[in-house]
C-alpha positions, 0 to 999 in steps of 0.5 A, spaced: 446 493 673 447 500 677 446 507 673 451 512 674 450 519 673 450 522 666 456 526 663 456 532 658 460 527 653 463 520 654 469 518 650 471 511 649 479 511 649 484 514 652 490 515 647 492 522 644 486 523 640 481 522 646 485 526 650 485 532 645 478 531 645 477 531 652 481 537 653 477 541 648 471 539 651 473 541 658 475 548 655 467 548 653 465 547 660 463 540 659 463 534 664 467 528 661 467 521 662 473 517 659 473 510 658 479 505 657 480 498 658 488 498 657 493 502 658 492 510 659 495 514 653 493 509 647 498 506 642 502 513 640 506 513 647 505 506 649 507 502 643 507 506 637 510 513 635 514 514 642 518 507 643 519 506 635 522 513 634 526 512 640 529 506 637 530 509 630 534 515 633 538 510 637 540 506 631 541 513 627 547 514 632 550 507 630 549 509 623 552 516 624 558 513 628 560 509 622 559 515 617 564 518 622 569 513 621 569 514 614 571 521 615 577 519 620 573 521 626 574 514 629 579 511 633 577 504 633 572 500 629 565 501 631 562 494 634 557 490 630 554 488 637 549 492 641 548 492 648 540 491 648 539 492 656 540 499 657 537 501 650 531 497 651 531 500 658 532 507 655 526 506 651 522 504 657 524 510 661 522 515 655 515 511 654 514 512 662 516 519 662 512 521 657 506 517 659 506 520 666 507 527 664 502 527 658 497 523 660 497 521 668 499 528 670 494 532 665 488 527 667 490 529 675 490 536 674 484 537 669 478 539 672 471 536 669 475 529 667 474 523 670 477 516 667 473 510 668 478 503 667 474 498 664 471 495 657 465 500 655 460 497 650 454 501 647 447 499 649 444 504 645 445 510 642 445 514 648 447 509 653 454 505 654 455 499 659 462 498 663 464 494 669 456 492 671 454 500 671 450 504 665 452 511 663 448 515 659 450 521 655 447 525 649 454 526 646 459 520 645 466 520 642 469 514 639 476 514 639 478 507 641 484 507 635 486 501 631 490 494 632 495 491 627 491 486 622 493 479 622 493 476 615 489 470 613 495 466 611 495 458 612 500 456 618 501 463 621 498 461 627 504 456 629 509 461 627 513 466 632 511 472 629 511 479 631 506 485 630 507 493 630 506 493 637 510 487 640 516 488 635 517 495 639 516 491 646 522 486 645 527 485 650 532 482 645 534 482 638 533 477 633 538 475 628 534 475 622 527 478 621 522 477 615 517 483 614 511 482 611 508 488 608 512 494 605 508 500 608 510 505 613 511 500 619 515 495 615 520 500 612 521 504 619 522 498 623 526 494 618 531 499 617 532 500 624 533 493 626 538 492 620 542 498 623 542 495 630 544 488 627 539 484 625 538 481 618 532 484 614 528 482 608 522 486 606 516 482 602 511 487 599 505 484 595 504 490 591 509 492 585 513 497 590 514 499 597 510 505 600 504 505 595 501 511 598 508 515 598 509 519 591 513 514 587 520 518 587 520 519 594 518 511 595 524 509 590 529 514 593 528 510 600 528 503 597 535 505 594 537 507 600 535 500 604 538 496 598 545 499 599 544 499 606 544 491 605 536 490 606 533 485 602 527 488 598 522 483 594 516 486 591 510 482 587 510 477 593 504 473 594 505 469 600 502 462 600 503 459 607 507 459 613 510 454 617 515 453 623 521 448 623 525 448 629 527 455 631 526 458 624 520 461 621 518 459 613 514 463 609 512 460 602 511 465 597 510 466 589 514 471 586 514 472 578 511 466 577 516 462 581 516 459 588 520 461 594 522 460 601 524 465 606 526 464 613 528 468 619 528 467 626 522 472 627 516 474 622 514 481 623 506 482 620 506 489 617 500 489 613 496 494 615 491 497 621 484 495 622 479 498 627 479 496 634 471 496 635 470 489 636 465 488 642 464 495 642 456 494 640 456 499 634 451 496 631 446 497 637 448 504 637 446 504 629 453 506 627 455 505 620 462 502 618 465 502 611 467 495 608 474 495 612 470 496 619 472 503 620 467 508 622 464 512 617 464 519 618 463 526 615 467 532 615 465 534 622 467 527 624 459 525 625 457 518 624 451 516 622 448 516 628 446 523 631 450 524 638 456 520 636 462 522 633 468 518 632 476 520 631 483 517 630 485 511 627 478 508 628 476 512 622 481 509 617 483 517 615 491 518 615 493 514 621 497 519 625 497 522 632 496 529 629 490 528 625 487 524 630 487 530 635 485 535 630 479 530 628 477 530 635 478 538 636 473 538 630 468 533 633 468 537 640 467 544 637 461 541 633 458 538 639 458 544 643 458 550 638 453 547 633 454 552 627 461 553 628 463 550 621 468 546 623 471 541 618 477 537 617 482 539 612 486 533 610 490 536 605 494 541 609 496 535 614 503 534 614 505 526 615 512 523 616 515 517 615 521 516 620 526 512 615 533 515 614 532 519 610 526 521 612 520 522 608 515 528 608 509 529 605 503 534 605 498 536 600 496 533 593 500 528 589 501 529 582 495 524 580 490 527 585 492 534 583 490 532 576 484 528 578 482 535 582 482 539 575 488 543 576 493 544 570 499 541 574 506 543 574 511 539 577 519 540 579 523 534 582 530 535 584 535 531 587 537 532 595 544 532 592 543 539 589 543 542 596 549 544 598 548 542 606 547 535 604 554 535 602 557 538 608 553 533 612 554 527 607 546 526 607 546 526 599 540 521 598 533 523 596 529 527 592 524 533 593 518 534 589 513 540 588 506 540 585 503 547 583 498 550 579 501 552 573 496 558 572 496 561 579 503 558 581 499 556 587 503 550 591 499 544 591 503 539 594 510 537 597 513 530 597 520 529 599 525 524 602 531 528 605 535 528 611 531 532 616 525 531 612 520 531 618 522 538 620 522 540 613 515 538 611 512 543 616 514 549 612 511 546 606 505 545 610 505 552 613 505 554 605 500 550 603 495 552 609 497 560 607 495 558 600 502 560 598 505 560 591 512 557 588 514 564 587 513 565 595 517 560 597 523 561 591 523 568 594 523 567 601 530 567 604 533 561 607 539 560 612 545 558 608 547 552 608 541 549 611 537 542 609 531 547 609 534 551 603 532 545 599 525 547 599 527 554 596 531 551 591 526 546 588 521 552 588 526 556 584 527 550 579 520 551 576 523 557 572 530 556 572 536 552 572 538 551 579 545 548 577 547 555 574 545 559 581 551 561 585 550 560 593 545 564 596 542 567 589 535 569 589 
């Protein structure tokens, strides 16, 4: 092997987390080498956030057209079939455009950053090898992301199954789909494919959908999915899988009875694992948790000096914005030692792009109690928002968690039309340590869906059903 010159920082991965770290490092004047074995841009732009939200939004057009029909705006019945060729071409064009503008063009114009295509492996804590060459540095950022987890189900290898990645690369829509898992990917893609014309069944092992989401919001989404015609089954233990001709068959126990679920395709949506296989972490002395994710502290340091990790590979809040923030914290810790940079997960907002959208930030009711707060809670139906009746999107709920003594806002959890936008205001309120009274007395546009945050805050100490419009 030949030895290449050293770099101030070596980054493993080229997704949104890696690029955030690279941009930050070059602002410190560092020379950065980035290694990528697959497609530039990683999961989010290629087979995650961007293609999924593109198709979800397209499915929303079809659903809203049907809502318009009910209001007398349609001239003919909305066609049930979908022309998938232009739809999927649109998906691919959006991905291509954003990959070019957000990654390829940035890489080309960023001085101090060089991309190396190839599989990188640690030789020791200061050295990696790739393409029969050796590269050395005193600083490494591991940002290789995650990969879909494949459950150990007898017979699954013989089935025609999809993962969260391949489900977004399909060229044709299956007639029927059984989704194994009831988390974010299951509900987002399940609703999307159902709206595009696919018969969907969701099978969740636990007692309810979206176990990581506050119960009120999760139940609101479950009710919407059921009303739309999606079959949702909880408490499912899958025993085996098989393929019978063109049909996949799952054999499962539900409530002590054996059931069979059949579909043209299966979607395995049972979680994400770290993409660290073959990375040589053991040679570098990097510790992992029982699930294989890299263990890090608040500054994103691993167990080995000189090696930091960020993004999905750490197993903490597997969303692009958190990964990018983790990378920035890590790089600042590298080049500005003593900066006191640490991750603040509580003020990080998260969204689930169902319809209505789920938004959440801060403490849940239970985690706030566990943190020692005397908790006050107010939960309000979205139907209490005047604008919800204007738009016809009355399903959902808004829940606020506060400290009873000080009134400080501790968490907001909602299922609401435009909830992914609304949760940003709540995140700012938490970041600024605002109180419920601050939100309750802040003027909001009337009528607007965002007014729901103000109404929910007002509901802590008054009956909002007795308020006239625009009342303070």
